[in-house]
C-alpha positions in Angstrom: -0.2 0.2 0.4 1.2 3.1 -1.3 1.8 5.9 1.8 -0.1 9.1 1.8 3.1 11.2 0.8 3.6 8.9 -2.6 0.0 9.3 -4.0 0.4 11.8 -7.0 -1.3 14.9 -6.5 -4.2 15.5 -9.3 -2.0 19.0 -10.4 0.8 16.4 -11.6 -1.3 13.9 -12.6 -3.2 16.2 -14.7 0.5 17.8 -16.1 1.6 14.1 -17.0 -1.9 13.5 -19.1 -1.8 16.5 -21.0 1.7 16.1 -21.7 0.7 12.2 -23.4 -1.9 14.0 -25.5 0.4 17.0 -26.4 3.1 14.7 -27.7 0.6 11.6 -28.5 2.4 9.5 -26.5 4.8 9.1 -23.2 6.5 12.5 -23.0 9.8 11.1 -22.8 11.9 7.9 -24.4 12.0 4.9 -22.8 15.3 3.4 -22.5 15.9 0.1 -21.4 19.7 0.8 -20.3 20.8 -0.8 -17.7 23.4 0.4 -15.0 26.0 -1.4 -16.3 25.7 -0.7 -19.9 29.5 0.5 -21.6 27.8 3.9 -22.1 27.5 4.6 -18.7 30.4 2.2 -17.4 32.4 5.0 -20.0 30.7 7.9 -18.0 31.6 6.3 -14.6 35.7 5.6 -16.5 35.6 9.3 -17.6 34.8 10.7 -13.9 37.0 8.4 -12.1 39.6 10.1 -14.2 39.2 13.4 -13.9 39.1 13.0 -10.2 42.4 11.3 -10.1 43.6 14.0 -12.1 42.4 16.7 -9.1 39.9 17.8 -11.8 37.5 18.6 -8.9 35.3 21.3 -6.9 33.9 21.0 -3.6 31.2 23.1 -2.2 29.3 23.5 0.4 26.1 24.2 0.8 25.6 27.2 1.9 27.8 28.4 -1.5 25.8 26.4 -3.3 22.8 28.4 -2.0 24.6 31.3 -2.7 25.1 30.9 -6.3 21.8 31.0 -6.4 20.7 34.3 -6.5 
């Protein structure tokens, strides 16, 4: 049984259904790409190489919030 906080609210459902009608189908393209696909593995290797090369940026939550405005 779904918890109340996980139940979709009517405006969200209406928005989704409006997009289904507008797109004449799903408003997104479903894929069958598992986590361990070649594409994802390459992205992970690239990210790991960036970390090893020191190409990282570290920000605190406060710094990120200050960047919003």
